[in-house]
DRENLUM-384496 format. One record per residue: x, y, z of N, C-alpha, C, O in turn. Coordinates in steps of 0.02 Angstrom, whole numbers, padded with zeros to 5 digits, always signed. Example, Ala and Ser with C-alpha at 12.3 -4.5 7.8 and 13.67 -1.06 7.14 Angstrom:
# DRENLUM-384496
+00660-00284+00390+00615-00225+00390+00660-00165+00390+00712-00166+00423
+00642-00112+00354+00684-00053+00357+00645+00002+00394+00670+00057+00402
//
This chain:
# DRENLUM-384496
+05835+08216+00294+05834+08170+00239+05799+08107+00262+05816+08081+00315
+05752+08083+00225+05711+08025+00244+05738+07963+00211+05749+07960+00151
+05749+07911+00258+05771+07846+00234+05714+07806+00208+05659+07810+00234
+05726+07769+00158+05672+07727+00131+05659+07669+00179+05705+07640+00208
+05596+07652+00188+05576+07596+00232+05597+07531+00199+05586+07521+00139
+05629+07487+00239+05651+07423+00209+05592+07380+00195+05544+07376+00233
+05597+07348+00140+05545+07302+00119+05559+07234+00148+05616+07217+00163
+05506+07195+00155+05518+07127+00181+05564+07089+00134+05556+07091+00073
+05613+07054+00164+05661+07016+00126+05724+07053+00112+05772+07023+00088
+05727+07119+00127+05789+07157+00117+05836+07143+00173+05813+07129+00229
+05902+07145+00164+05952+07136+00219+05950+07194+00266+05933+07250+00247
+05969+07179+00334+05968+07230+00387+06021+07281+00372+06074+07263+00346
+06008+07344+00388+06058+07397+00375+06117+07388+00420+06111+07365+00477
+06173+07405+00396+06236+07398+00432+06244+07457+00479+06227+07513+00462
+06272+07442+00542+06286+07494+00592+06351+07527+00575+06395+07497+00544
+06357+07589+00594+06419+07625+00579+06476+07595+00618+06468+07578+00677
+06530+07587+00589+06589+07558+00621+06619+07606+00670+06614+07667+00661
+06650+07578+00724+06684+07618+00775+06757+07618+00761+06787+07565+00749
+06785+07675+00761+06857+07679+00745+06896+07640+00797+06878+07639+00856
+06950+07609+00775+06993+07573+00822+07021+07619+00876+07035+07677+00863
+07028+07590+00940+07056+07627+00997+07004+07664+01036+07020+07691+01089
+06944+07666+01013+06892+07700+01052+06847+07650+01084+06834+07596+01057
+06822+07669+01144+06777+07625+01182+06709+07626+01150+06684+07678+01130
+06680+07566+01147+06616+07563+01115+06563+07597+01156+06513+07621+01129
+06573+07599+01221+06523+07631+01263+06524+07705+01256+06474+07739+01270
+06580+07733+01235+06584+07805+01229+06542+07829+01172+06522+07888+01171
+06528+07785+01125+06490+07807+01068+06417+07810+01084+06378+07840+01046
+06397+07778+01139+06326+07779+01157+06313+07839+01199+06339+07845+01255
+06273+07882+01176+06261+07943+01215+06220+07926+01278+06171+07889+01274
+06240+07954+01335+06204+07943+01398+06156+08000+01411+06155+08050+01375
+06116+07993+01463+06070+08047+01481+06107+08106+01507+06160+08099+01538
+06080+08164+01496+06114+08224+01519+06117+08226+01595+06069+08206+01629
+06172+08250+01621+06181+08256+01694+06140+08312+01720+06133+08365+01689
+06113+08301+01778+06073+08353+01812+06109+08374+01875+06147+08335+01904
+06096+08436+01897+06130+08459+01958+06109+08418+02020+06050+08405+02030
+06158+08397+02060+06145+08359+02122+06144+08285+02112+06141+08248+02162
+06145+08260+02050+06145+08188+02039+06215+08163+02039+06260+08200+02019
+06228+08101+02061+06297+08075+02064+06324+08063+01996+06288+08049+01947
+06389+08068+01994+06421+08055+01930+06412+07983+01912+06402+07941+01956
+06416+07967+01847+06406+07898+01826+06456+07850+01856+06440+07793+01871
+06519+07873+01864+06571+07828+01890+06570+07821+01965+06603+07777+01991
+06532+07864+02002+06532+07861+02075+06474+07818+02099+06420+07822+02070
+06483+07778+02152+06427+07737+02180+06378+07780+02217+06398+07827+02253
+06314+07766+02210+06263+07805+02243+06241+07774+02309+06191+07796+02338
+06277+07723+02334+06261+07694+02399+06211+07638+02394+06199+07604+02444
+06180+07627+02336+06133+07573+02329+06168+07511+02302+06209+07517+02256
+06153+07453+02328+06186+07393+02304+06163+07375+02235+06105+07386+02216
+06210+07349+02197+06192+07326+02130+06147+07266+02135+06146+07231+02185
+06109+07254+02082+06064+07195+02083+06105+07131+02095+06156+07120+02062
+06080+07088+02142+06113+07025+02157+06164+07029+02212+06188+06976+02234
+06183+07088+02236+06233+07096+02290+06198+07103+02356+06144+07134+02359
+06226+07075+02413+06194+07081+02479+06200+07152+02505+06249+07187+02492
+06149+07173+02541+06149+07240+02570+06193+07242+02631+06194+07194+02670
+06230+07296+02639+06276+07307+02695+06246+07360+02739+06231+07415+02716
+06239+07344+02805+06208+07392+02851+06256+07447+02867+06317+07436+02873
+06228+07506+02873+06269+07564+02890+06275+07567+02965+06225+07570+03001
+06337+07566+02991+06345+07567+03065+06322+07630+03097+06310+07631+03157
+06315+07683+03059+06294+07748+03089+06220+07751+03099+06196+07793+03138
+06180+07706+03065+06108+07708+03072+06087+07664+03131+06118+07612+03142
+06035+07683+03168+06012+07642+03225+05981+07578+03202+05953+07576+03147
+05985+07524+03242+05954+07460+03224+05879+07467+03220+05848+07514+03247
+05849+07418+03184+05778+07422+03171+05737+07415+03236+05685+07447+03243
+05763+07372+03284+05723+07361+03344+05724+07419+03392+05688+07419+03441
+05768+07471+03377+05770+07529+03420+05729+07586+03393+05733+07641+03420
+05691+07573+03341+05649+07626+03313+05594+07643+03362+05575+07600+03402
+05566+07702+03359+05512+07722+03405+05453+07675+03396+05435+07657+03340
+05422+07656+03453+05363+07613+03451+05379+07540+03455+05334+07499+03463
+05444+07520+03451+05462+07449+03455+05470+07429+03529+05510+07461+03563
+05433+07378+03555+05439+07359+03627+05506+07327+03641+05531+07286+03602
+05535+07346+03698+05599+07317+03719+05587+07259+03767+05536+07255+03801
+05636+07212+03769+05632+07154+03814+05641+07178+03886+05689+07213+03902
+05595+07157+03930+05599+07177+04000+05643+07130+04040+05644+07070+04028
+05680+07158+04086+05721+07117+04131+05677+07086+04185+05628+07117+04206
+05695+07025+04209+05655+06995+04263+05658+07038+04326+05711+07059+04346
+05599+07050+04356+05596+07092+04415+05617+07053+04477+05609+06992+04479
+05645+07087+04529+05668+07052+04589+05612+07017+04626+05623+06963+04654
+05552+07046+04627+05497+07014+04663+05479+06947+04633+05466+06898+04669
+05479+06943+04566+05463+06879+04533+05518+06828+04547+05502+06769+04559
+05581+06849+04547+05636+06802+04561+05631+06776+04633+05642+06716+04645
+05614+06820+04681+05608+06798+04750+05550+06750+04758+05556+06700+04795
+05495+06763+04724+05437+06719+04729+05454+06650+04701+05434+06599+04729
+05490+06648+04646+05511+06584+04617+05555+06545+04666+05549+06484+04673
+05601+06581+04699+05645+06548+04747+05606+06519+04806+05620+06463+04827
+05557+06557+04833+05517+06532+04889+05477+06471+04869+05473+06422+04906
+05447+06473+04809+05409+06415+04786+05454+06353+04777+05433+06297+04790
+05516+06365+04755+05562+06309+04747+05579+06278+04815+05582+06217+04821
+05591+06320+04866+05605+06294+04932+05546+06255+04961+05555+06202+04991
+05486+06282+04952+05427+06246+04977+05418+06179+04942+05400+06129+04973
+05432+06177+04878+05427+06114+04841+05478+06063+04866+05462+06004+04874
+05539+06086+04880+05590+06041+04907+05572+06015+04976+05582+05956+04991
+05544+06060+05019+05524+06038+05086+05468+05987+05082+05468+05937+05118
+05419+06000+05038+05364+05952+05031+05389+05884+05006+05364+05832+05027
+05437+05886+04961+05465+05823+04936+05501+05785+04991+05494+05724+04996
+05539+05821+05034+05574+05788+05089+05525+05757+05139+05536+05701+05162
+05471+05794+05155+05421+05768+05202+05388+05706+05173+05375+05657+05208
+05374+05707+05107+05343+05650+05075+05388+05589+05078+05365+05533+05089
+05454+05599+05067+05501+05543+05069+05505+05514+05139+05507+05453+05148
+05507+05559+05189+05510+05535+05259+05447+05497+05277+05451+05445+05309
+05389+05523+05257+05327+05488+05271+05325+05420+05237+05301+05372+05266
+05352+05416+05176+05354+05352+05142+05398+05302+05178+05382+05243+05184
+05456+05326+05204+05501+05282+05242+05466+05256+05305+05472+05197+05321
+05429+05301+05340+05394+05279+05401+05341+05227+05383+05332+05177+05419
+05305+05239+05328+05254+05190+05309+05284+05123+05292+05257+05071+05310
+05342+05123+05259+05375+05060+05243+05398+05024+05306+05395+04963+05311
+05423+05063+05355+05444+05032+05418+05386+05001+05455+05392+04946+05482
+05328+05036+05457+05269+05008+05490+05242+04948+05452+05215+04902+05482
+05249+04948+05385+05223+04893+05346+05259+04827+05362+05231+04773+05354
+05321+04832+05385+05359+04772+05401+05354+04750+05473+05386+04702+05493
+05313+04786+05514+05306+04769+05585+05256+04712+05594+05214+04699+05551
+05262+04679+05652+05215+04626+05668+05148+04655+05690+05143+04714+05708
+05097+04613+05689+05031+04636+05708+05029+04656+05782+04997+04706+05800
+05064+04619+05825+05066+04636+05896+05098+04704+05907+05075+04744+05948
+05153+04717+05870+05186+04782+05877+05141+04839+05853+05139+04892+05884
+05105+04828+05798+05060+04880+05773+05004+04894+05822+04984+04951+05831
+04977+04841+05853+04924+04851+05903+04951+04891+05962+04917+04936+05987
+05011+04874+05984+05040+04910+06041+05052+04983+06023+05039+05028+06063
+05078+04996+05962+05090+05065+05941+05025+05104+05937+05021+05162+05958
+04973+05071+05911+04907+05104+05907+04880+05120+05976+04852+05174+05986
+04887+05073+06023+04863+05085+06091+04901+05143+06123+04871+05185+06156
+04967+05145+06114+05006+05200+06141+04985+05267+06112+04978+05316+06149
+04975+05269+06046+04954+05332+06014+04885+05353+06038+04872+05412+06049
+04840+05304+06046+04772+05320+06069+04774+05347+06140+04741+05397+06156
+04812+05314+06184+04818+05339+06252+04850+05407+06256+04828+05450+06295
+04902+05419+06215+04934+05484+06214+04886+05538+06190+04884+05594+06216
+04847+05521+06139+04798+05570+06113+04746+05588+06165+04728+05646+06173
+04722+05537+06202+04672+05550+06255+04701+05595+06309+04668+05641+06333
+04763+05581+06329+04794+05622+06381+04804+05694+06357+04792+05742+06395
+04826+05702+06295+04836+05769+06269+04770+05807+06263+04767+05867+06277
+04717+05772+06242+04652+05805+06238+04628+05827+06307+04599+05881+06314
+04640+05785+06357+04620+05803+06425+04660+05863+06450+04632+05908+06481
+04725+05864+06436+04765+05921+06456+04743+05985+06421+04740+06038+06452
+04728+05979+06356+04704+06038+06319+04639+06064+06349+04630+06124+06357
+04594+06017+06367+04530+06038+06396+04542+06074+06463+04510+06125+06477
+04587+06046+06505+04601+06078+06569+04632+06146+06560+04614+06194+06595
+04678+06152+06513+04711+06216+06502+04661+06268+06476+04664+06326+06495
+04616+06247+06432+04566+06294+06407+04520+06317+06462+04501+06375+06466
+04501+06270+06506+04459+06289+06562+04494+06338+06608+04465+06387+06632
+04559+06324+06621+04597+06370+06663+04604+06438+06631+04598+06489+06665
+04617+06439+06566+04624+06502+06530+04559+06541+06532+04560+06602+06541
+04502+06506+06524+04438+06541+06526+04425+06571+06594+04398+06626+06600
+04446+06535+06647+04436+06562+06714+04480+06622+06728+04459+06671+06758
+04543+06617+06705+04590+06672+06719+04575+06734+06677+04589+06790+06699
+04549+06724+06617+04535+06781+06573+04466+06811+06583+04449+06861+06551
+04425+06781+06627+04357+06808+06639+04360+06872+06679+04410+06887+06712
+04306+06908+06676+04301+06971+06714+04280+06956+06785+04255+06901+06800
+04290+07002+06829+04269+06995+06899+04327+06976+06943+04376+07013+06949
+04322+06917+06974+04372+06897+07025+04430+06861+06992+04441+06802+07003
+04468+06897+06951+04526+06867+06919+04581+06852+06969+04613+06800+06965
+04591+06896+07017+04643+06885+07066+04629+06823+07109+04674+06784+07123
+04565+06815+07129+04547+06757+07170+04555+06692+07131+04579+06642+07158
+04534+06693+07067+04542+06633+07026+04616+06616+07017+04635+06557+07021
+04657+06666+07005+04729+06654+06997+04760+06626+07061+04803+06583+07059
+04737+06651+07118+04763+06627+07182+04743+06554+07194+04784+06514+07216
+04680+06538+07179+04657+06469+07187+04695+06421+07141+04713+06366+07160
+04707+06444+07080+04745+06402+07033+04816+06391+07057+04842+06336+07052
+04848+06443+07083+04916+06436+07108+04917+06389+07168+04965+06351+07177
+04866+06391+07210+04863+06347+07268+04855+06274+07246+04887+06230+07274
+04813+06262+07197+04803+06194+07173+04868+06167+07141+04886+06109+07151
+04901+06209+07105+04965+06187+07075+05017+06171+07129+05055+06123+07123
+05019+06211+07181+05067+06199+07235+05052+06133+07270+05098+06096+07288
+04987+06118+07280+04970+06054+07312+04989+05995+07267+05015+05944+07291
+04976+06002+07203+04993+05948+07157+05068+05935+07157+05090+05878+07160
+05107+05989+07153+05179+05981+07153+05204+05952+07219+05252+05913+07221
+05172+05972+07274+05192+05945+07339+05181+05871+07345+05221+05835+07375
+05126+05846+07316+05113+05774+07317+05163+05737+07273+05188+05684+07292
+05176+05765+07213+05221+05731+07167+05293+05728+07192+05327+05678+07183
+05316+05782+07224+05386+05781+07246+05394+05756+07318+05450+05752+07343
+05338+05739+07351+05342+05707+07416+05344+05753+07475+05361+05731+07530
+05328+05816+07468+05329+05863+07525+05261+05867+07560+05256+05897+07613
+05209+05838+07530+05143+05838+07560+05117+05767+07565+05131+05725+07521
+05080+05752+07619+05048+05687+07625+04990+05682+07576+04962+05733+07555
+04973+05620+07558+04920+05610+07509+04881+05547+07526+04905+05503+07562
+04820+05544+07500+04778+05485+07509+04736+05476+07446+04723+05523+07409
+04716+05414+07434+04676+05398+07375+04678+05324+07361+04708+05286+07398
+04645+05303+07307+04645+05232+07290+04714+05208+07269+04754+05248+07244
+04727+05146+07279+04792+05119+07261+04799+05047+07284+04751+05008+07283
+04859+05030+07305+04871+04962+07329+04926+04963+07381+04967+05008+07386
+04925+04909+07421+04978+04896+07469+05010+04829+07450+04977+04778+07444
+05076+04831+07440+05112+04772+07417+05168+04757+07466+05205+04801+07487
+05174+04694+07484+05225+04671+07531+05271+04621+07496+05247+04570+07470
+05335+04634+07496+05385+04589+07467+05427+04560+07524+05464+04596+07558
+05421+04494+07533+05460+04461+07584+05525+04434+07556+05531+04418+07497
+05575+04430+07601+05642+04407+07580+05669+04360+07633+05718+04376+07667
+05638+04301+07641+05663+04255+07694+05732+04229+07681+05769+04214+07728
+05752+04223+07617+05818+04196+07602+05871+04250+07598+05930+04235+07589
+05852+04313+07603+05901+04367+07598+05933+04373+07529+05993+04387+07525
+05895+04362+07476+05922+04364+07409+05892+04419+07365+05912+04426+07307
+05846+04458+07392+05817+04513+07353+05867+04570+07352+05886+04597+07404
+05887+04588+07291+05940+04638+07283+05909+04708+07272+05849+04716+07265
+05954+04757+07271+05933+04826+07257+05904+04832+07187+05858+04871+07176
+05931+04793+07139+05905+04796+07071+05833+04773+07067+05794+04799+07026
+05813+04725+07110+05744+04702+07111+05698+04758+07135+05645+04768+07105
+05716+04794+07187+05674+04849+07211+05671+04906+07160+05619+04937+07151
+05726+04919+07125+05725+04970+07073+05676+04950+07018+05639+04992+06992
+05676+04886+07000+05629+04862+06948+05557+04870+06971+05514+04888+06932
+05544+04856+07036+05476+04865+07062+05454+04938+07057+05399+04952+07036
+05498+04984+07076+05481+05056+07073+05468+05078+07001+05422+05116+06988
+05509+05054+06956+05500+05073+06886+05435+05047+06857+05401+05083+06820
+05417+04985+06874+05354+04956+06849+05294+04993+06878+05245+05005+06842
+05297+05013+06941+05242+05050+06971+05234+05119+06938+05178+05141+06925
+05289+05152+06925+05285+05218+06892+05257+05211+06822+05217+05251+06799
+05280+05159+06786+05255+05149+06719+05181+05132+06718+05147+05146+06669
+05155+05103+06771+05085+05085+06776+05041+05142+06800+04981+05134+06806
+05070+05200+06814+05031+05259+06832+05032+05277+06905+04989+05316+06927
+05080+05252+06944+05083+05271+07014+05099+05345+07020+05146+05370+06989
+05059+05380+07061+05070+05452+07069+05117+05469+07126+05156+05516+07122
+05113+05431+07180+05159+05440+07235+05160+05375+07275+05112+05337+07275
+05216+05363+07311+05224+05300+07347+05276+05308+07402+05314+05356+07403
+05275+05259+07447+05327+05256+07498+05342+05183+07511+05300+05139+07503
+05405+05170+07533+05427+05103+07551+05445+05106+07625+05490+05143+07645
+05410+05067+07666+05415+05071+07738+05402+05143+07759+05346+05167+07751
+05451+05178+07786+05440+05247+07808+05479+05297+07765+05493+05353+07788
+05497+05277+07704+05537+05321+07660+05494+05340+07600+05470+05297+07563
+05485+05405+07590+05446+05429+07533+05489+05425+07470+05547+05445+07470
+05461+05398+07418+05497+05389+07355+05488+05452+07312+05432+05476+07303
+05544+05478+07288+05542+05537+07245+05577+05524+07179+05597+05468+07164
+05584+05578+07140+05615+05570+07075+05689+05552+07080+05716+05520+07035
+05722+05571+07135+05793+05558+07142+05808+05502+07191+05864+05496+07216
+05758+05461+07207+05768+05406+07256+05818+05355+07229+05815+05336+07171
+05864+05334+07272+05916+05286+07254+05911+05226+07302+05902+05234+07362
+05917+05166+07273+05916+05105+07312+05987+05077+07313+06017+05065+07261
+06015+05068+07373+06084+05045+07380+06087+04988+07432+06036+04970+07462
+06147+04962+07441+06158+04910+07492+06156+04840+07462+06141+04831+07403
+06172+04792+07503+06173+04722+07482+06111+04687+07507+06077+04712+07552
+06094+04628+07479+06033+04594+07501+06030+04585+07576+06079+04565+07608
+05972+04600+07604+05962+04596+07676+05980+04659+07712+05963+04667+07770
+06015+04706+07679+06035+04770+07710+06025+04827+07660+06070+04869+07651
+05967+04829+07630+05954+04880+07579+05939+04947+07612+05916+04951+07669
+05951+05000+07573+05939+05068+07595+05905+05108+07539+05920+05098+07480
+05860+05153+07559+05829+05200+07513+05849+05270+07533+05834+05293+07589
+05883+05304+07489+05908+05372+07502+05950+05374+07567+05947+05422+07606
+05988+05320+07577+06032+05318+07636+05998+05294+07700+06032+05287+07751
+05932+05282+07699+05896+05258+07758+05885+05183+07753+05861+05160+07701
+05900+05144+07804+05891+05072+07801+05818+05053+07798+05776+05082+07834
+05802+05004+07756+05733+04978+07750+05737+04902+07759+05756+04868+07712
+05719+04877+07816+05724+04804+07827+05667+04768+07792+05614+04796+07779
+05679+04704+07778+05627+04661+07750+05578+04641+07805+05598+04637+07864
+05516+04628+07789+05485+04633+07722+05475+04706+07702+05465+04750+07743
+05477+04717+07636+05472+04785+07609+05399+04799+07593+05368+04765+07552
+05371+04849+07627+05301+04866+07620+05295+04928+07575+05321+04982+07591
+05260+04920+07520+05248+04974+07472+05176+04999+07481+05129+04960+07481
+05169+05064+07490+05102+05096+07489+05102+05145+07430+05139+05193+07428
+05057+05130+07383+05058+05165+07318+04989+05192+07303+04939+05158+07314
+04985+05255+07279+04922+05285+07258+04921+05288+07182+04968+05313+07150
+04867+05263+07153+04858+05262+07081+04799+05219+07064+04759+05203+07107
+04792+05201+07001+04736+05159+06980+04751+05087+07002+04798+05056+06977
+04712+05059+07049+04731+04995+07079+04736+04937+07030+04785+04900+07031
+04686+04929+06987+04685+04872+06943+04743+04873+06894+04774+04821+06881
+04758+04931+06867+04814+04937+06820+04880+04919+06852+04920+04883+06822
+04892+04943+06913+04956+04930+06946+04961+04856+06967+05014+04826+06962
+04904+04827+06990+04906+04756+07008+04920+04713+06948+04957+04664+06952
+04890+04729+06891+04904+04691+06830+04977+04697+06809+05006+04648+06787
+05005+04757+06816+05076+04767+06797+05123+04726+06841+05176+04705+06817
+05105+04714+06904+05148+04675+06948+05147+04600+06930+05194+04564+06947
+05095+04577+06896+05087+04505+06883+05093+04488+06809+05072+04433+06790
+05119+04531+06768+05127+04514+06698+05181+04461+06691+05225+04456+06734
+05180+04422+06636+05231+04370+06627+05301+04401+06625+05313+04453+06594
+05347+04368+06658+05417+04391+06663+05422+04460+06695+05468+04498+06682
+05374+04475+06738+05373+04540+06771+05402+04538+06841+05446+04497+06856
+05376+04582+06885+05403+04590+06952+05392+04527+06993+05438+04504+07028
+05332+04500+06991+05317+04441+07033+05364+04383+07018+05389+04351+07063
+05376+04370+06954+05420+04315+06936+05492+04329+06958+05528+04284+06981
+05514+04393+06952+05582+04410+06972+05591+04399+07047+05643+04374+07069
+05541+04418+07088+05546+04409+07160+05547+04335+07178+05586+04314+07221
+05506+04296+07145+05503+04224+07161+05567+04188+07140+05588+04140+07172
+05599+04212+07086+05663+04182+07067+05716+04194+07120+05765+04157+07124
+05707+04246+07162+05753+04260+07217+05729+04228+07283+05752+04247+07337
+05684+04180+07278+05656+04146+07336+05619+04195+07381+05614+04184+07442
+05592+04248+07352+05553+04296+07390+05479+04285+07381+05458+04243+07341
+05439+04323+07418+05367+04319+07414+05339+04388+07397+05371+04439+07412
+05280+04389+07366+05249+04453+07348+05174+04447+07359+05143+04398+07340
+05146+04498+07391+05074+04499+07407+05047+04568+07389+05070+04619+07416
+04999+04570+07344+04970+04633+07320+04897+04637+07342+04858+04591+07329
+04879+04692+07375+04811+04703+07399+04787+04770+07373+04817+04822+07388
+04733+04770+07334+04705+04832+07309+04661+04864+07363+04630+04830+07404
+04659+04931+07362+04621+04966+07414+04592+05030+07384+04620+05060+07339
+04534+05050+07413+04503+05114+07392+04533+05174+07427+04523+05231+07406
+04570+05162+07481+04600+05218+07518+04668+05196+07544+04674+05153+07588
+04719+05226+07516+04788+05215+07537+04816+05282+07560+04809+05332+07525
+04849+05282+07617+04877+05343+07645+04953+05340+07637+04985+05293+07659
+04980+05391+07605+05053+05399+07598+05071+05461+07637+05060+05517+07614
+05100+05451+07697+05112+05508+07741+05186+05520+07755+05202+05568+07791
+05232+05480+07729+05303+05494+07737+05321+05554+07693+05297+05560+07637
+05363+05598+07720+05379+05660+07684+05453+05662+07667+05495+05632+07700
+05467+05700+07614+05536+05711+07593+05556+05783+07609+05514+05827+07609
+05620+05792+07622+05647+05860+07632+05680+05881+07567+05728+05851+07544
+05654+05935+07538+05680+05958+07475+05747+05994+07485+05755+06033+07532
+05793+05979+07443+05858+06013+07444+05859+06069+07392+05833+06062+07337
+05888+06125+07411+05892+06181+07365+05940+06164+07308+05995+06140+07321
+05920+06175+07246+05965+06159+07190+06030+06199+07194+06030+06258+07210
+06084+06164+07180+06149+06197+07183+06166+06233+07118+06200+06284+07118
+06142+06206+07061+06159+06235+06996+06099+06262+06958+06103+06313+06925
+06042+06228+06963+05983+06249+06925+05950+06308+06958+05947+06313+07020
+05924+06353+06918+05887+06411+06942+05835+06431+06889+05845+06418+06830
+05781+06463+06910+05729+06481+06862+05754+06535+06814+05796+06577+06832
+05727+06533+06754+05745+06583+06704+05706+06648+06715+05657+06649+06752
+05730+06701+06684+05698+06766+06688+05650+06778+06632+05623+06833+06625
+05637+06726+06591+05592+06735+06533+05520+06740+06555+05504+06737+06615
+05477+06749+06505+05405+06755+06519+05378+06689+06546+05318+06684+06560
//
């Protein structure tokens, strides 16, 4: 049966009324159900529009999918390298701080002190360079081909002679000075002679003797004024020193202000220094065998 088309201006057709007690949605026919599709009242697992999505704990996370790069753990070699670099940086910082402290200390020194420090460093550098040159020459001789045994024997002999002169077991001759200290008032003490020996050694004396007693590393001056003894042997005044070394340097050291000469004169003593191109030191010492010290077994 065909309904007539409404004309413009006609009222809208009325909808059929729903009987009381029935749901209005039941009257609306839904799409036919198909096999395998979820029932209308059951959730299909998809979130409704406007609701947040809930992750399924059974599914793997997105970053674990194949092809996704994983975060690498720091390797032990890289960690060790970082630690070594840190230690080197700390050591460099400590050295820099120490160098800065030394510079500040030198900055506050007097000009005379700086000149003396510079002279000491220059002299030490020259001596070390000379020693290095001698050692290199000796090494070249010992490591050369041919007469290695003869060279080694000659070197050992030279060393033995040097040690014999230094410790007083061999006589020696060379340039130096002869110094005489008189004590007419009997007031020159053992401390005065000790000061003389120390000044001579500091000025470069290589070997010396007082009267007939050879001075060594363990020489002791004892006794009272007028009755002094060296290593237990009496040495009467005037005290005659025969010293081998650089003459001018030692003579200058004896006459410096507030030095040996002034100390002797304050004791009413006299001092006479004579430089010479040939001084003979022929008094000998008897070496005692060490009671406690012994050579090591090392190389």
